[in-house]
N, C-alpha and C positions, 0 to 999 in steps of 0.2 A: 382359193386357198380359203384352209378357214380361218378363225380368227380365234385365238387360245384363250381361254376362259376361266385364268387360272383363279378368280374372284367369284366364280363361280362354286359352292360346296357342294358338293356331295353329299346327297341323303345319308349317307356311312360314314363323311365326316362328321357331322353333324348331331349323330345319335346313334352311333356307333354299329348302323343296321337298324332298319327297322319293319323287315318281315318280319311274322310273328314267330314264336317260335313255336314249333313243331317240329315232329318227325322227319327225317329225308330219308328218302329211297335213293339216295345218289353214293355211287358210289366213288372211292377215290376215283378210278381212272375215269370217273366221267366228268370229276371237275377238273383235274389232268386235262382232257380233251375240250374242255370247256376254255381253261386260259388259252393253250391251243388255240383256237378260232378266234379269242377276242385279239391274240396277239398277233396272225395271220392277218386281222381286220385293219388292224392300226399301223401296222409296220408297213404300209406302203404309199404309192403315190395315189392320194384320196383313201377315205378310211371308209370302209365298209362298215356304215353304220346297221343298217339291218341286222348283221354278221352279229357287232356287240348285242343287240338287242336281242336277239334269239337264244344269244347263251346267256345273258342275263336273265330273260324270263323263265329260264328252265328251273334256274333255284331256287329251291321248293322251303328252306326254312334260311333263318336269321344265322345261322352257324354255316349256311355252303356257301355263304359269302365271305365271310373269314376262310375258312379252304380256300377259296377259291382265288382270294388276295394272296396267300402262303403259297399256292401253287404255282401262281404268277411270278413268284418272285421281283428281283428286280431284273429286269433286260434293259441294255445299253442306258444303265445306269438309273432309271426310271424304272416305280413298281407299277404297281397297274392301276391307281389313283391317277396316278402322276400321265400316263399314257391316255387314260380317258379326259383328262381336262387338257390337255396338252392337244388332243385331237380332235375334239368335238366344239361346236359353239353353243352359247344360250339355250337353245332352242333345244337341242340334243342332248344336254348335260340334262334339261329339265325333264326329256322325257326318261332320261338313264332313270332320275330322281324318282317319277312316275312308276316304272319300271318294279325298283325297291324297296319302294314303300306300300 
């Protein structure tokens, strides 16, 4: 079992996102697909961390994160940040923070 690290903030919580403002070539469908990929990765026995990392690495700009959060919405009473924080341990959240910075 993974230990929930709800006290470990994600970069985006502390800074509102940290990827540089740049133009993104991602479409709404791309963002929606990444939201689904992450949900499938976290909504199972044993989080597929690599799938979460790949989806986050695909984001090109700070606004992509905001769009991803919106596309993910609330699922099973949790938003994207809550899913990540509940399903990942400290080191995994650090990796997410590195990806988002």
